[in-house]
PQR file of N, CA, C, O and H, with PARSE charges and radii, in Angstrom:
ATOM      1  N   UNK A   1      14.130  37.264   8.125 -0.4000 1.5000
ATOM      2  CA  UNK A   1      13.588  38.769   7.102 -0.0000 2.0000
ATOM      3  C   UNK A   1      12.601  39.023   6.986  0.5500 1.7000
ATOM      4  O   UNK A   1      11.949  39.719   7.765 -0.5500 1.4000
ATOM      5  N   UNK A   2      12.257  38.568   6.066 -0.4000 1.5000
ATOM      6  CA  UNK A   2      10.967  38.130   5.290 -0.0000 2.0000
ATOM      7  C   UNK A   2       9.945  38.190   6.338  0.5500 1.7000
ATOM      8  O   UNK A   2       9.160  39.082   6.012 -0.5500 1.4000
ATOM      9  H   UNK A   2      12.787  38.002   5.434  0.4000 1.0000
ATOM     10  N   UNK A   3       9.580  37.637   7.479 -0.4000 1.5000
ATOM     11  CA  UNK A   3       8.777  37.917   8.703 -0.0000 2.0000
ATOM     12  C   UNK A   3       8.664  39.664   9.472  0.5500 1.7000
ATOM     13  O   UNK A   3       7.766  40.456   9.759 -0.5500 1.4000
ATOM     14  H   UNK A   3      10.217  36.913   7.744  0.4000 1.0000
ATOM     15  N   UNK A   4       9.987  39.610   9.545 -0.4000 1.5000
ATOM     16  CA  UNK A   4       9.722  41.306  10.101 -0.0000 2.0000
ATOM     17  C   UNK A   4       9.899  42.065   9.586  0.5500 1.7000
ATOM     18  O   UNK A   4      10.521  43.070   9.930 -0.5500 1.4000
ATOM     19  H   UNK A   4      10.716  38.967   9.311  0.4000 1.0000
ATOM     20  N   UNK A   5       9.167  41.718   8.099 -0.4000 1.5000
ATOM     21  CA  UNK A   5       9.053  42.578   6.836 -0.0000 2.0000
ATOM     22  C   UNK A   5       7.300  42.392   6.772  0.5500 1.7000
ATOM     23  O   UNK A   5       6.755  42.819   5.754 -0.5500 1.4000
ATOM     24  H   UNK A   5       8.661  40.902   7.819  0.4000 1.0000
ATOM     25  N   UNK A   6       6.625  41.901   7.611 -0.4000 1.5000
ATOM     26  CA  UNK A   6       5.368  41.712   6.875 -0.0000 2.0000
ATOM     27  C   UNK A   6       4.846  40.646   5.831  0.5500 1.7000
ATOM     28  O   UNK A   6       3.740  40.367   5.367 -0.5500 1.4000
ATOM     29  H   UNK A   6       7.068  41.555   8.438  0.4000 1.0000
ATOM     30  N   UNK A   7       5.989  40.228   5.685 -0.4000 1.5000
ATOM     31  CA  UNK A   7       6.306  39.364   4.045 -0.0000 2.0000
ATOM     32  C   UNK A   7       6.129  37.952   4.407  0.5500 1.7000
ATOM     33  O   UNK A   7       7.192  37.459   4.784 -0.5500 1.4000
ATOM     34  H   UNK A   7       6.888  40.455   6.061  0.4000 1.0000
ATOM     35  N   UNK A   8       4.884  36.935   4.419 -0.4000 1.5000
ATOM     36  CA  UNK A   8       4.670  35.691   5.039 -0.0000 2.0000
ATOM     37  C   UNK A   8       4.546  34.825   3.859  0.5500 1.7000
ATOM     38  O   UNK A   8       3.611  34.901   3.062 -0.5500 1.4000
ATOM     39  H   UNK A   8       4.020  37.336   4.113  0.4000 1.0000
ATOM     40  N   UNK A   9       5.522  34.000   3.778 -0.4000 1.5000
ATOM     41  CA  UNK A   9       5.880  32.907   3.118 -0.0000 2.0000
ATOM     42  C   UNK A   9       6.150  31.799   3.785  0.5500 1.7000
ATOM     43  O   UNK A   9       6.358  31.638   4.988 -0.5500 1.4000
ATOM     44  H   UNK A   9       6.282  33.938   4.425  0.4000 1.0000
ATOM     45  N   UNK A  10       6.127  30.926   2.763 -0.4000 1.5000
ATOM     46  CA  UNK A  10       6.677  29.079   3.185 -0.0000 2.0000
ATOM     47  C   UNK A  10       7.902  28.962   2.718  0.5500 1.7000
ATOM     48  O   UNK A  10       8.298  29.684   1.804 -0.5500 1.4000
ATOM     49  H   UNK A  10       5.958  31.057   1.786  0.4000 1.0000
ATOM     50  N   UNK A  11       8.655  28.039   3.286 -0.4000 1.5000
ATOM     51  CA  UNK A  11      10.300  27.653   2.997 -0.0000 2.0000
ATOM     52  C   UNK A  11      10.282  26.102   3.434  0.5500 1.7000
ATOM     53  O   UNK A  11       9.649  25.623   4.375 -0.5500 1.4000
ATOM     54  H   UNK A  11       8.333  27.452   4.029  0.4000 1.0000
ATOM     55  N   UNK A  12      11.096  25.456   2.560 -0.4000 1.5000
ATOM     56  CA  UNK A  12      11.591  24.175   2.844 -0.0000 2.0000
ATOM     57  C   UNK A  12      12.712  24.342   2.070  0.5500 1.7000
ATOM     58  O   UNK A  12      12.815  24.673   0.889 -0.5500 1.4000
ATOM     59  H   UNK A  12      11.610  25.845   1.796  0.4000 1.0000
ATOM     60  N   UNK A  13      13.595  24.050   2.953 -0.4000 1.5000
ATOM     61  CA  UNK A  13      15.277  23.436   2.393 -0.0000 2.0000
ATOM     62  C   UNK A  13      15.614  24.917   1.780  0.5500 1.7000
ATOM     63  O   UNK A  13      15.594  25.973   2.412 -0.5500 1.4000
ATOM     64  H   UNK A  13      13.511  23.782   3.912  0.4000 1.0000
ATOM     65  N   UNK A  14      15.980  24.708   0.169 -0.4000 1.5000
ATOM     66  CA  UNK A  14      16.249  25.358  -0.374 -0.0000 2.0000
ATOM     67  C   UNK A  14      15.243  26.487  -1.367  0.5500 1.7000
ATOM     68  O   UNK A  14      15.573  27.570  -1.852 -0.5500 1.4000
ATOM     69  H   UNK A  14      15.997  23.849  -0.344  0.4000 1.0000
ATOM     70  N   UNK A  15      14.347  25.994  -1.415 -0.4000 1.5000
ATOM     71  CA  UNK A  15      12.849  26.822  -1.600 -0.0000 2.0000
ATOM     72  C   UNK A  15      11.799  27.687  -0.889  0.5500 1.7000
ATOM     73  O   UNK A  15      11.096  27.488   0.102 -0.5500 1.4000
ATOM     74  H   UNK A  15      14.079  25.115  -1.022  0.4000 1.0000
ATOM     75  N   UNK A  16      11.927  28.642  -1.676 -0.4000 1.5000
ATOM     76  CA  UNK A  16      10.751  29.723  -1.354 -0.0000 2.0000
ATOM     77  C   UNK A  16       9.464  29.858  -1.706  0.5500 1.7000
ATOM     78  O   UNK A  16       9.377  30.522  -2.739 -0.5500 1.4000
ATOM     79  H   UNK A  16      12.499  28.804  -2.480  0.4000 1.0000
ATOM     80  N   UNK A  17       8.295  29.465  -1.229 -0.4000 1.5000
ATOM     81  CA  UNK A  17       7.113  29.702  -1.762 -0.0000 2.0000
ATOM     82  C   UNK A  17       6.311  30.766  -1.304  0.5500 1.7000
ATOM     83  O   UNK A  17       5.895  31.029  -0.176 -0.5500 1.4000
ATOM     84  H   UNK A  17       8.365  28.926  -0.390  0.4000 1.0000
ATOM     85  N   UNK A  18       6.108  31.592  -2.897 -0.4000 1.5000
ATOM     86  CA  UNK A  18       5.072  32.778  -2.530 -0.0000 2.0000
ATOM     87  C   UNK A  18       3.821  32.105  -3.262  0.5500 1.7000
ATOM     88  O   UNK A  18       3.704  31.432  -4.287 -0.5500 1.4000
ATOM     89  H   UNK A  18       6.447  31.379  -3.814  0.4000 1.0000
ATOM     90  N   UNK A  19       3.042  32.523  -2.405 -0.4000 1.5000
ATOM     91  CA  UNK A  19       1.220  32.414  -3.136 -0.0000 2.0000
ATOM     92  C   UNK A  19       1.009  34.114  -2.203  0.5500 1.7000
ATOM     93  O   UNK A  19       1.500  34.377  -1.105 -0.5500 1.4000
ATOM     94  H   UNK A  19       3.137  33.069  -1.573  0.4000 1.0000
ATOM     95  N   UNK A  20       0.320  34.850  -2.889 -0.4000 1.5000
ATOM     96  CA  UNK A  20       0.334  35.709  -3.437 -0.0000 2.0000
ATOM     97  C   UNK A  20      -1.424  35.828  -2.826  0.5500 1.7000
ATOM     98  O   UNK A  20      -1.907  34.729  -2.553 -0.5500 1.4000
ATOM     99  H   UNK A  20      -0.079  34.636  -3.781  0.4000 1.0000
ATOM    100  N   UNK A  21      -1.880  36.426  -2.721 -0.4000 1.5000
ATOM    101  CA  UNK A  21      -3.658  35.914  -2.715 -0.0000 2.0000
ATOM    102  C   UNK A  21      -4.348  36.443  -4.294  0.5500 1.7000
ATOM    103  O   UNK A  21      -3.973  37.322  -5.070 -0.5500 1.4000
ATOM    104  H   UNK A  21      -1.488  37.318  -2.943  0.4000 1.0000
ATOM    105  N   UNK A  22      -5.662  35.348  -4.357 -0.4000 1.5000
ATOM    106  CA  UNK A  22      -6.068  35.410  -5.354 -0.0000 2.0000
ATOM    107  C   UNK A  22      -6.341  37.367  -6.193  0.5500 1.7000
ATOM    108  O   UNK A  22      -6.142  37.854  -7.306 -0.5500 1.4000
ATOM    109  H   UNK A  22      -5.966  34.634  -3.726  0.4000 1.0000
ATOM    110  N   UNK A  23      -6.809  37.827  -5.015 -0.4000 1.5000
ATOM    111  CA  UNK A  23      -7.450  39.427  -5.051 -0.0000 2.0000
ATOM    112  C   UNK A  23      -6.196  40.166  -4.758  0.5500 1.7000
ATOM    113  O   UNK A  23      -5.911  39.988  -3.574 -0.5500 1.4000
ATOM    114  H   UNK A  23      -6.970  37.432  -4.111  0.4000 1.0000
ATOM    115  N   UNK A  24      -5.325  40.933  -5.368 -0.4000 1.5000
ATOM    116  CA  UNK A  24      -4.496  41.993  -5.445 -0.0000 2.0000
ATOM    117  C   UNK A  24      -3.961  42.740  -5.933  0.5500 1.7000
ATOM    118  O   UNK A  24      -3.949  42.535  -7.147 -0.5500 1.4000
ATOM    119  H   UNK A  24      -5.557  41.078  -6.329  0.4000 1.0000
ATOM    120  N   UNK A  25      -3.495  43.515  -5.672 -0.4000 1.5000
ATOM    121  CA  UNK A  25      -3.034  45.210  -7.092 -0.0000 2.0000
ATOM    122  C   UNK A  25      -2.214  44.901  -7.117  0.5500 1.7000
ATOM    123  O   UNK A  25      -1.652  44.233  -6.249 -0.5500 1.4000
ATOM    124  H   UNK A  25      -3.504  43.681  -4.686  0.4000 1.0000
ATOM    125  N   UNK A  26      -1.624  45.407  -8.547 -0.4000 1.5000
ATOM    126  CA  UNK A  26      -0.703  45.214  -8.460 -0.0000 2.0000
ATOM    127  C   UNK A  26       0.703  46.408  -8.272  0.5500 1.7000
ATOM    128  O   UNK A  26       1.804  46.428  -8.822 -0.5500 1.4000
ATOM    129  H   UNK A  26      -2.080  45.950  -9.253  0.4000 1.0000
ATOM    130  N   UNK A  27       0.110  47.269  -7.312 -0.4000 1.5000
ATOM    131  CA  UNK A  27       0.677  48.133  -6.359 -0.0000 2.0000
ATOM    132  C   UNK A  27       0.909  47.129  -5.524  0.5500 1.7000
ATOM    133  O   UNK A  27       2.139  47.149  -5.481 -0.5500 1.4000
ATOM    134  H   UNK A  27      -0.784  47.253  -6.865  0.4000 1.0000
ATOM    135  N   UNK A  28       0.527  46.161  -4.750 -0.4000 1.5000
ATOM    136  CA  UNK A  28       0.461  45.191  -3.951 -0.0000 2.0000
ATOM    137  C   UNK A  28       1.794  44.668  -4.090  0.5500 1.7000
ATOM    138  O   UNK A  28       2.803  45.002  -3.469 -0.5500 1.4000
ATOM    139  H   UNK A  28      -0.473  46.144  -4.786  0.4000 1.0000
ATOM    140  N   UNK A  29       1.622  43.578  -5.223 -0.4000 1.5000
ATOM    141  CA  UNK A  29       2.619  43.275  -5.863 -0.0000 2.0000
ATOM    142  C   UNK A  29       3.786  43.894  -5.904  0.5500 1.7000
ATOM    143  O   UNK A  29       4.663  43.250  -5.329 -0.5500 1.4000
ATOM    144  H   UNK A  29       0.803  43.307  -5.727  0.4000 1.0000
ATOM    145  N   UNK A  30       4.133  44.893  -6.363 -0.4000 1.5000
ATOM    146  CA  UNK A  30       4.981  45.592  -6.499 -0.0000 2.0000
ATOM    147  C   UNK A  30       5.818  46.121  -4.945  0.5500 1.7000
ATOM    148  O   UNK A  30       6.900  46.674  -4.750 -0.5500 1.4000
ATOM    149  H   UNK A  30       3.420  45.415  -6.830  0.4000 1.0000
ATOM    150  N   UNK A  31       5.132  45.821  -4.366 -0.4000 1.5000
ATOM    151  CA  UNK A  31       5.888  46.403  -2.518 -0.0000 2.0000
ATOM    152  C   UNK A  31       6.631  44.954  -2.130  0.5500 1.7000
ATOM    153  O   UNK A  31       7.807  44.775  -1.813 -0.5500 1.4000
ATOM    154  H   UNK A  31       4.253  45.371  -4.525  0.4000 1.0000
ATOM    155  N   UNK A  32       5.641  44.066  -2.249 -0.4000 1.5000
ATOM    156  CA  UNK A  32       5.868  43.109  -1.579 -0.0000 2.0000
ATOM    157  C   UNK A  32       7.150  42.145  -2.509  0.5500 1.7000
ATOM    158  O   UNK A  32       7.927  41.376  -1.944 -0.5500 1.4000
ATOM    159  H   UNK A  32       4.686  44.211  -2.507  0.4000 1.0000
ATOM    160  N   UNK A  33       7.137  42.389  -3.925 -0.4000 1.5000
ATOM    161  CA  UNK A  33       8.375  41.846  -4.398 -0.0000 2.0000
ATOM    162  C   UNK A  33       9.224  42.912  -3.660  0.5500 1.7000
ATOM    163  O   UNK A  33      10.076  42.545  -2.851 -0.5500 1.4000
ATOM    164  H   UNK A  33       6.506  43.014  -4.384  0.4000 1.0000
ATOM    165  N   UNK A  34       8.998  44.292  -3.934 -0.4000 1.5000
ATOM    166  CA  UNK A  34      10.187  45.233  -3.320 -0.0000 2.0000
ATOM    167  C   UNK A  34      11.001  44.664  -1.868  0.5500 1.7000
ATOM    168  O   UNK A  34      12.115  45.078  -1.547 -0.5500 1.4000
ATOM    169  H   UNK A  34       8.305  44.590  -4.591  0.4000 1.0000
ATOM    170  N   UNK A  35      10.417  43.904  -1.277 -0.4000 1.5000
ATOM    171  CA  UNK A  35      10.700  43.281   0.137 -0.0000 2.0000
ATOM    172  C   UNK A  35      11.222  42.003  -0.135  0.5500 1.7000
ATOM    173  O   UNK A  35      12.161  41.573   0.534 -0.5500 1.4000
ATOM    174  H   UNK A  35       9.512  43.568  -1.538  0.4000 1.0000
ATOM    175  N   UNK A  36      10.818  41.485  -0.860 -0.4000 1.5000
ATOM    176  CA  UNK A  36      11.265  40.116  -1.461 -0.0000 2.0000
ATOM    177  C   UNK A  36      13.203  40.287  -2.106  0.5500 1.7000
ATOM    178  O   UNK A  36      14.147  39.539  -1.852 -0.5500 1.4000
ATOM    179  H   UNK A  36      10.055  41.834  -1.404  0.4000 1.0000
ATOM    180  N   UNK A  37      13.177  41.312  -2.798 -0.4000 1.5000
ATOM    181  CA  UNK A  37      14.274  41.683  -3.186 -0.0000 2.0000
ATOM    182  C   UNK A  37      15.138  42.532  -2.340  0.5500 1.7000
ATOM    183  O   UNK A  37      16.181  42.736  -2.962 -0.5500 1.4000
ATOM    184  H   UNK A  37      12.410  41.920  -3.004  0.4000 1.0000
ATOM    185  N   UNK A  38      15.149  43.041  -1.333 -0.4000 1.5000
ATOM    186  CA  UNK A  38      15.886  43.512  -0.245 -0.0000 2.0000
ATOM    187  C   UNK A  38      16.101  42.220   0.551  0.5500 1.7000
ATOM    188  O   UNK A  38      17.268  42.040   0.899 -0.5500 1.4000
ATOM    189  H   UNK A  38      14.302  42.875  -0.828  0.4000 1.0000
ATOM    190  N   UNK A  39      15.420  41.505   0.825 -0.4000 1.5000
ATOM    191  CA  UNK A  39      15.976  40.497   1.415 -0.0000 2.0000
ATOM    192  C   UNK A  39      16.723  39.532   0.799  0.5500 1.7000
ATOM    193  O   UNK A  39      17.601  38.895   1.382 -0.5500 1.4000
ATOM    194  H   UNK A  39      14.472  41.651   0.542  0.4000 1.0000
ATOM    195  N   UNK A  40      16.410  39.384  -0.390 -0.4000 1.5000
ATOM    196  CA  UNK A  40      17.391  38.710  -0.813 -0.0000 2.0000
ATOM    197  C   UNK A  40      19.048  38.828  -0.848  0.5500 1.7000
ATOM    198  O   UNK A  40      19.963  38.047  -0.585 -0.5500 1.4000
ATOM    199  H   UNK A  40      15.696  39.901  -0.863  0.4000 1.0000
ATOM    200  N   UNK A  41      18.943  40.609  -1.446 -0.4000 1.5000
ATOM    201  CA  UNK A  41      20.335  41.537  -1.352 -0.0000 2.0000
ATOM    202  C   UNK A  41      20.546  41.255  -0.229  0.5500 1.7000
ATOM    203  O   UNK A  41      21.745  41.131   0.018 -0.5500 1.4000
ATOM    204  H   UNK A  41      18.200  41.243  -1.660  0.4000 1.0000
ATOM    205  N   UNK A  42      20.041  41.132   0.389 -0.4000 1.5000
ATOM    206  CA  UNK A  42      20.857  40.872   2.054 -0.0000 2.0000
ATOM    207  C   UNK A  42      21.459  40.177   1.856  0.5500 1.7000
ATOM    208  O   UNK A  42      22.675  40.265   1.687 -0.5500 1.4000
ATOM    209  H   UNK A  42      19.067  41.232   0.189  0.4000 1.0000
ATOM    210  N   UNK A  43      20.540  38.913   1.798 -0.4000 1.5000
ATOM    211  CA  UNK A  43      21.131  37.587   2.071 -0.0000 2.0000
ATOM    212  C   UNK A  43      22.289  36.961   0.923  0.5500 1.7000
ATOM    213  O   UNK A  43      23.307  36.357   1.263 -0.5500 1.4000
ATOM    214  H   UNK A  43      19.552  38.842   1.936  0.4000 1.0000
ATOM    215  N   UNK A  44      22.022  37.153  -0.029 -0.4000 1.5000
ATOM    216  CA  UNK A  44      23.307  36.965  -1.297 -0.0000 2.0000
ATOM    217  C   UNK A  44      24.610  37.526  -0.489  0.5500 1.7000
ATOM    218  O   UNK A  44      25.596  36.812  -0.305 -0.5500 1.4000
ATOM    219  H   UNK A  44      21.195  37.644  -0.305  0.4000 1.0000
ATOM    220  N   UNK A  45      24.509  39.061   0.040 -0.4000 1.5000
ATOM    221  CA  UNK A  45      25.703  39.635   0.411 -0.0000 2.0000
ATOM    222  C   UNK A  45      26.418  38.896   1.008  0.5500 1.7000
ATOM    223  O   UNK A  45      27.505  38.526   0.564 -0.5500 1.4000
ATOM    224  H   UNK A  45      23.708  39.640  -0.109  0.4000 1.0000
ATOM    225  N   UNK A  46      25.922  38.530   2.169 -0.4000 1.5000
ATOM    226  CA  UNK A  46      26.385  37.356   3.398 -0.0000 2.0000
ATOM    227  C   UNK A  46      26.786  36.116   3.191  0.5500 1.7000
ATOM    228  O   UNK A  46      27.471  35.377   3.898 -0.5500 1.4000
ATOM    229  H   UNK A  46      25.040  38.830   2.530  0.4000 1.0000
ATOM    230  N   UNK A  47      26.385  35.981   2.339 -0.4000 1.5000
ATOM    231  CA  UNK A  47      26.575  34.056   2.255 -0.0000 2.0000
ATOM    232  C   UNK A  47      26.980  34.259   0.502  0.5500 1.7000
ATOM    233  O   UNK A  47      26.105  33.902  -0.286 -0.5500 1.4000
ATOM    234  H   UNK A  47      25.828  36.580   1.764  0.4000 1.0000
ATOM    235  N   UNK A  48      28.036  34.716   0.038 -0.4000 1.5000
ATOM    236  CA  UNK A  48      28.945  34.431  -1.591 -0.0000 2.0000
ATOM    237  C   UNK A  48      29.907  33.127  -1.602  0.5500 1.7000
ATOM    238  O   UNK A  48      30.874  32.714  -0.962 -0.5500 1.4000
ATOM    239  H   UNK A  48      28.747  35.006   0.678  0.4000 1.0000
ATOM    240  N   UNK A  49      29.171  32.745  -2.593 -0.4000 1.5000
ATOM    241  CA  UNK A  49      29.775  31.784  -2.456 -0.0000 2.0000
ATOM    242  C   UNK A  49      31.516  31.898  -3.253  0.5500 1.7000
ATOM    243  O   UNK A  49      32.288  30.941  -3.190 -0.5500 1.4000
ATOM    244  H   UNK A  49      28.386  33.080  -3.113  0.4000 1.0000
TER
END
């Protein structure tokens, strides 16, 4: 789901690694974290323990 939103990250087992570019604006960070929050909310709703 992250990839389909243009958010590229690395994952391994239960870890999501986020490595933004060294030069990034605050607005870009906010936009990307909103994507991450959206996807994590969806996943959390589907996999409630």
